[in-house]
C-alpha positions in Angstrom: -82.7 -98.9 99.4 -80.6 -99.0 102.5 -80.5 -102.2 104.6 -82.1 -100.5 107.6 -85.0 -99.3 105.3 -85.4 -102.8 103.9 -85.5 -104.3 107.4 -87.9 -101.7 108.6 -90.2 -102.4 105.7 -90.0 -106.1 106.2 -90.8 -105.7 109.9 -93.8 -103.5 109.1 -95.1 -106.1 106.7 -94.7 -109.0 109.2 -96.4 -106.9 111.9 -99.3 -106.2 109.5 -99.6 -109.9 108.5 -99.4 -111.5 112.0 -100.7 -109.0 114.5 -102.8 -106.5 112.6 -104.7 -108.5 110.1 -108.1 -107.7 111.4 -107.5 -104.0 111.5 -105.9 -104.1 108.1 -108.9 -106.1 106.7 -111.3 -103.5 108.2 -109.3 -100.7 106.5 -109.3 -102.5 103.2 -113.1 -103.1 103.4 -113.6 -99.4 104.2 -111.5 -98.3 101.3 -113.3 -100.7 98.9 -116.7 -99.4 100.2 -115.6 -95.8 99.6 -114.6 -96.5 96.0 -117.8 -98.4 95.3 -119.9 -95.6 96.9 -118.1 -93.0 94.9 -118.5 -94.9 91.6 -122.2 -95.5 92.4 -122.7 -91.7 93.0 -121.0 -90.9 89.7 -123.4 -93.4 87.9 -126.4 -91.9 89.7 -125.3 -88.4 88.6 -125.1 -89.7 85.1 -128.8 -90.9 85.3 -128.6 -94.4 86.6 -131.1 -95.6 89.2 -129.7 -96.1 92.7 -130.1 -99.9 92.4 -128.5 -100.0 88.9 -125.7 -97.7 90.1 -124.9 -99.9 93.1 -125.0 -103.0 91.0 -122.7 -101.6 88.3 -120.2 -100.2 90.9 -120.0 -103.6 92.6 -119.5 -105.3 89.2 -116.7 -102.9 88.4 -114.7 -103.8 91.5 -115.5 -107.5 91.4 -115.4 -110.1 94.2 -114.6 -108.5 97.5 -112.9 -111.6 99.0 -110.7 -112.1 95.9 -109.7 -108.4 95.9 -108.9 -108.4 99.6 -106.7 -111.5 99.1 -104.9 -109.8 96.2 -104.2 -106.8 98.4 -102.8 -109.1 101.1 -100.6 -110.7 98.5 -99.4 -107.4 97.3 -98.5 -106.2 100.8 -97.1 -109.4 102.1 -95.0 -110.2 99.0 -94.6 -113.7 97.6 -94.9 -116.5 100.1 -95.7 -114.4 103.1 -99.4 -114.8 103.7 -101.1 -115.4 107.0 
């Protein structure tokens, strides 16, 4: 990776962390909701009740807060959390 590319990537990550966290959080939440909804639909198509499908889909993805923090860690890199 070229130095300019590396600096650009670091700048983008800092910007996300410090000035766009709310927007980024909203995008993460929407993405997680989409995946849960798609999984629930698959389960309903396989015969699960709507309630059981929703519960199983949420269980598959786990704790929203923990997942969101893991995504922030992955984007920010080690030691760069807001």
